[in-house]
KEMARSE-727710 format. One line per 4 residues: number of its first residue (from 1); for each residue z, y, x of N, C-alpha, C, O. Coordinates in steps of 0.05 Angstrom, whole numbers, plus 32768, in hexadecimal, padded with zeros to 4 digits. Atoms other than C-alpha are relative to their C-alpha. Example, Ala and Ser with C-alpha at 12.3 -4.5 7.8 and 13.67 -1.06 7.14 Angstrom:
<sites>
1	8000:7FE8:8012:809C:7FA6:80F6:8000:8018:8012:800D:8018:8027 ~ 7FFF:7FE8:7FF0:808F:7FEB:8111:800E:8016:7FF1:8012:802C:7FFB
</sites>
This chain:
<sites>
1	7FF7:7FF2:801A:8545:855F:8729:7FF8:801A:8009:7FF5:8021:8021 ~ 8001:7FE3:7FF7:8537:85AA:8720:8013:8010:7FF0:801B:800B:7FD9 ~ 7FE4:7FF8:8012:856D:85D9:8710:7FF6:8019:7FF3:7FEA:8029:8002 ~ 800F:7FEF:8003:8559:8609:86E2:8016:801A:800A:802E:801C:800F
5	7FEB:7FE5:7FFB:8568:8656:86F1:801F:8007:7FF4:802A:8002:7FDE ~ 7FEA:7FEC:801A:85A6:867E:86E2:7FFA:8019:7FF2:7FF4:802E:7FFE ~ 7FFD:7FE3:800C:85A6:86B1:86AF:8012:8011:8014:8024:800B:8024 ~ 7FEB:7FF1:7FF6:85BE:86EF:86C6:8003:8015:7FEF:7FF1:8020:7FE2
9	7FF7:7FEE:800F:85E3:871B:86A5:800A:801B:800A:8018:8016:801E ~ 7FFC:7FE8:7FFA:85F0:876C:86AF:800E:800E:7FF4:800C:8012:7FDC ~ 7FE9:7FEC:8015:862E:879B:86A2:7FE3:8017:8000:7FCD:801C:800B ~ 8014:7FE2:800E:8610:87D8:867D:7FF3:800E:8013:7FDB:8013:8010
13	8005:7FE9:7FF3:860C:8805:86B6:7FF2:7FF1:8007:7FDF:7FF3:7FF7 ~ 800C:8009:7FEA:85ED:87DC:86E4:7FDE:7FF6:7FF5:7FCA:7FF5:8002 ~ 8021:8005:8010:85AE:87C8:86AC:7FF4:801B:7FFF:7FDC:8020:8001 ~ 8010:7FE9:8002:85AB:880F:86A4:7FF9:8010:8019:7FF0:8027:8019
17	8008:7FF2:7FE1:85A1:8821:86ED:7FEB:7FEE:800F:7FDF:7FF7:8023 ~ 800C:800D:7FFF:857A:87EA:86F5:7FDE:8007:7FF1:7FC9:7FFF:7FFA ~ 801A:7FF7:8012:8542:8807:86BE:7FFC:8015:800C:7FE6:8013:8016 ~ 800A:7FEF:7FF4:853F:8846:86DC:7FFF:7FF9:801B:7FFD:8012:8020
21	8015:8001:7FF7:8528:8832:871E:7FDF:8001:7FFF:7FCF:7FF7:7FEF ~ 8023:7FFE:8003:84E0:8844:872D:7FF2:7FEB:8015:7FFA:7FDF:8029 ~ 801F:8018:7FFA:849F:8818:873D:800A:7FF2:8012:801B:7FE2:800A ~ 7FF6:8015:7FEA:84AE:87F4:8781:801B:7FFC:7FFA:801F:7FE6:7FEF
25	7FE5:8003:7FFD:84F8:87FB:8783:8010:7FE9:7FE7:8021:7FD9:7FEF ~ 7FFD:8008:8011:8504:87DE:873C:7FED:7FE6:8002:7FF0:7FD4:7FF1 ~ 8015:801F:800A:84C9:87A4:8748:800D:7FED:801B:8007:7FD5:801F ~ 7FFA:8005:7FEA:84EF:879E:878B:801E:7FE7:7FFE:8025:7FD2:8009
29	7FDE:8005:8000:853B:8798:876E:7FFD:7FE8:7FEE:800C:7FD5:7FF1 ~ 8007:801A:8015:851B:8768:8733:7FFB:7FE4:800D:8000:7FCE:8003 ~ 8005:801B:7FFE:8503:8737:875E:8013:7FF1:8013:8013:7FD9:8017 ~ 7FF3:8015:7FF7:853C:8734:878A:8014:7FF2:7FF1:8020:7FDE:7FF8
33	7FEA:8014:8017:8567:8720:874C:7FF0:7FE7:7FED:7FF4:7FD6:7FDD ~ 800D:8023:800B:853A:86EE:873B:8003:7FEE:800C:8005:7FD8:8003 ~ 8008:8017:7FEF:8538:86CC:8778:801F:8000:8001:8023:7FEB:800D ~ 7FE8:8004:8008:858A:86D3:876D:8006:7FE8:7FE7:8016:7FD5:7FE5
37	7FFC:8015:801B:8585:86AF:872D:7FF5:7FE7:8003:8000:7FD1:8001 ~ 8009:8023:7FED:855A:8677:8749:8009:7FEF:8011:8006:7FD6:800F ~ 7FEF:800B:7FF1:8581:8668:877E:801D:801B:800B:801E:8028:8020 ~ 7FE7:7FEE:7FF6:85CB:8695:877B:800C:7FFB:801B:8022:8006:801F
41	7FEB:8002:7FEC:85E2:8681:87BB:7FE5:8010:801C:7FEA:8013:8034 ~ 8013:7FF5:7FF2:85A3:86A0:87DC:8009:8019:8013:8007:801B:802B ~ 7FEF:7FE4:7FEC:85CA:86EA:87EC:8016:7FEF:800D:801F:7FD8:800C ~ 7FEC:8005:7FF2:85F8:86EE:8815:8024:8009:7FF7:8024:801E:7FE9
45	7FE9:7FFA:8003:8647:86F5:880C:8001:801F:7FF6:7FEF:802A:8001 ~ 7FF4:7FE2:8004:865E:873F:87F0:8015:8004:8017:8017:801B:8021 ~ 7FEF:7FF1:7FEF:8697:873A:8821:7FF9:7FE8:8011:7FF1:7FD4:8005 ~ 8000:8022:7FF2:8690:8700:8856:802A:7FF6:8009:8030:7FE4:8018
49	7FE6:8009:7FF3:86E2:86FB:8862:800C:7FFC:7FEA:8021:7FF0:7FED ~ 7FFA:800C:8018:86EB:86F2:8812:7FFD:7FE6:7FFE:7FE6:7FDC:7FFE ~ 8004:800F:800A:8700:86B6:8802:7FEE:7FF2:7FE8:7FE8:7FDA:7FEB ~ 800F:8004:8016:86D7:86B0:87C1:7FE6:8007:8004:7FE0:801E:8001
53	801C:8001:7FF7:868F:86A3:87D6:7FF3:7FFF:7FE2:7FDB:7FFF:7FE5 ~ 8015:7FF8:8015:8672:86AA:878E:8002:8019:8000:800A:801A:7FE9 ~ 8006:7FEF:8006:866C:86EF:878F:7FEB:800A:801C:7FEE:8005:8034 ~ 801D:7FFF:7FF1:8628:8706:87AE:7FF7:8019:8008:8002:802C:7FFD
57	8006:7FDF:7FFC:8608:8745:87C9:7FD8:7FFB:8002:7FCD:7FEC:8012 ~ 801E:7FF8:7FF6:85B5:8757:87C1:8000:801C:8009:800F:802D:7FFF ~ 8008:7FEE:7FEF:859C:8789:87EC:7FE3:8006:7FFB:7FD4:7FF3:7FF5 ~ 801C:7FFB:8006:8557:87B0:87E3:8008:801B:8007:801E:8025:800B
61	7FF9:7FF0:7FED:8543:87E9:87FF:800F:801C:7FF1:801D:802D:7FFC ~ 7FEC:7FE7:800E:855D:881B:87C1:8019:7FF8:7FF7:802B:8009:7FF1 ~ 7FE6:800C:800F:8593:87ED:87A7:8008:7FEC:8008:7FFB:7FD9:800F ~ 7FEB:801A:7FF4:85D3:87C2:87BA:8003:7FF7:7FDF:7FFD:8009:7FCF
65	7FF6:800B:8011:85E5:879F:8781:8018:7FE0:8006:8012:7FCD:8015 ~ 7FEF:8013:8008:8620:876C:8774:8001:7FEB:7FF1:7FFD:7FF7:7FDB ~ 8000:8014:800E:8623:8729:8751:801E:7FEB:8008:8028:7FE2:801D ~ 7FF8:801C:7FFA:864F:86F4:8740:7FF4:7FE3:7FF1:7FE8:7FE3:7FDB
69	800C:801C:8008:863C:86A7:8738:8015:7FED:7FF0:8029:7FE3:7FFA ~ 7FF0:7FFE:800E:865A:8694:86FE:7FFF:7FE0:7FEF:7FEB:7FDC:7FE2 ~ 8006:801B:8007:8665:8648:86E7:7FEE:7FF3:7FE0:7FDA:7FE8:7FD7 ~ 8006:8008:801E:866B:8640:86A2:7FFB:801C:7FEA:8009:8030:7FE7
73	8022:800F:8009:8633:8648:8679:7FFD:800F:8023:8008:8024:802B ~ 8013:7FFA:7FE9:860D:864C:86C0:7FF2:8024:8001:7FE0:8029:7FF1 ~ 800B:7FE1:8001:85FC:869E:86CE:8013:800C:8017:8027:8007:8023 ~ 7FF4:7FE6:7FE8:8604:86DB:86FD:800A:8018:7FEF:7FFF:801F:7FDA
77	7FF8:7FE2:800D:862B:871B:86E9:7FF6:8011:8018:7FFD:8010:802F ~ 800C:7FEA:7FE6:8606:874E:8711:8016:8011:7FEB:8015:8012:7FD2 ~ 7FE7:7FF0:8004:864B:877D:870B:7FFE:8019:8010:800F:802B:800E ~ 8000:7FDC:7FF1:8637:87BB:8738:7FE3:7FFF:8012:7FD8:7FED:801E
81	8012:7FF9:7FEC:8603:87DB:8759:7FF9:802A:800B:7FF9:8040:8000 ~ 8001:7FE8:7FEA:85F7:8816:878C:7FE9:8006:7FFA:7FDE:7FF0:7FFA ~ 8016:7FFA:7FF7:85B4:8835:8788:7FFD:8016:8015:800B:8029:8010 ~ 8006:7FEF:7FED:859F:885D:87C4:7FE6:800F:8009:7FE7:801F:801C
</sites>
């Protein structure tokens, strides 16, 4: 049985920051977020000491993005980004 990818939803500020990334930096982050959508557990926990393992962090050369895995309806909430 194949699981459908999670839908990714972005906080407004995160979406704006992602759109402003140039060229390869934007492509790298988009590819990383697509990986998260297809396998939400593929990225490490945001805080290894946190008891909530549903908060994950995506890191690329240009950005660090945090997302939460939400079960109903199944989606990723990308709630924070730091552009390096």
